[in-house]
C-alpha positions in Angstrom: -19.1 -23.8 9.6 -21.7 -25.8 7.7 -23.9 -26.3 10.8 -23.9 -22.6 11.6 -24.7 -21.7 8.0 -27.4 -24.3 7.8 -28.9 -22.9 11.1 -28.9 -19.3 9.7 -30.5 -20.4 6.4 -33.1 -22.5 8.1 -34.0 -19.7 10.5 -34.4 -17.2 7.7 -36.4 -19.6 5.5 -38.7 -20.6 8.3 -39.3 -17.0 9.1 -39.8 -15.5 5.7 -41.7 -18.4 4.1 -44.8 -18.3 6.3 -44.8 -14.5 6.2 -45.0 -14.6 2.4 -47.8 -17.1 2.4 -49.8 -15.2 5.0 -49.4 -12.0 3.0 -50.6 -13.8 -0.1 -53.4 -15.5 1.8 -54.7 -12.2 3.3 -54.2 -10.1 0.2 -57.7 -10.8 -1.2 -60.8 -11.9 0.7 -64.5 -12.5 -0.2 -66.4 -9.3 0.3 -67.4 -8.5 3.9 -65.9 -11.8 5.3 -62.4 -12.8 6.5 -62.4 -15.8 4.1 -59.7 -15.8 1.5 -60.8 -15.6 -2.1 -60.3 -19.0 -3.9 -57.9 -17.3 -6.5 -55.5 -16.7 -3.6 -54.9 -20.4 -3.1 -53.9 -20.8 -6.8 -51.5 -17.9 -6.3 -50.0 -19.6 -3.3 -49.4 -22.8 -5.3 -47.7 -20.7 -8.1 -45.4 -19.0 -5.6 -44.5 -22.4 -4.0 -43.8 -23.9 -7.4 -41.5 -21.0 -8.4 -39.7 -21.3 -5.1 -39.2 -25.0 -5.7 -37.8 -24.4 -9.1 -35.5 -21.7 -7.8 -34.1 -24.0 -5.1 -33.7 -26.8 -7.6 -31.6 -24.4 -9.8 -29.5 -23.4 -6.9 -28.9 -27.1 -6.0 -27.7 -27.8 -9.5 -25.2 -24.9 -9.3 -23.6 -26.0 -6.1 -20.0 -27.0 -6.6 -19.1 -30.6 -5.9 -15.6 -31.7 -4.9 -13.5 -33.5 -7.5 -12.6 -37.0 -6.5 -9.3 -38.5 -7.3 -7.7 -41.9 -6.5 -5.6 -42.2 -3.4 -2.5 -42.8 -5.5 -3.0 -39.5 -7.4 -3.6 -37.7 -4.1 -0.4 -39.0 -2.5 1.6 -38.2 -5.6 0.2 -34.7 -6.1 2.8 -31.9 -5.9 0.6 -29.1 -4.5 -1.8 -28.7 -1.6 -5.1 -30.7 -1.9 -7.5 -28.0 -0.7 -10.4 -28.8 -3.1 -9.5 -32.5 -3.8 -10.8 -35.4 -1.7 -9.8 -39.0 -1.9 -12.2 -41.2 -3.9 -14.5 -43.5 -1.8 -13.0 -47.0 -1.2 -15.5 -48.6 -3.7 -14.5 -46.4 -6.6 
């Protein structure tokens, strides 16, 4: 399930990202030339920085599994759907 979700997100990201940057890059050109105006490159850096901040915020909100010791996991009364055993070094 993770692999298929990762494939979908990667495909969407790799399709939308370049399209956004091309749209920004071609939004304003120097008069009578196909050369982008220098202000456009600053706008591209701003959009990239905002995207990085947004992805960082999403990464901080991702739920992490709660680790418990093996003894607690064995003695638990209910199903352990969201609990994983602690790594051997913990």
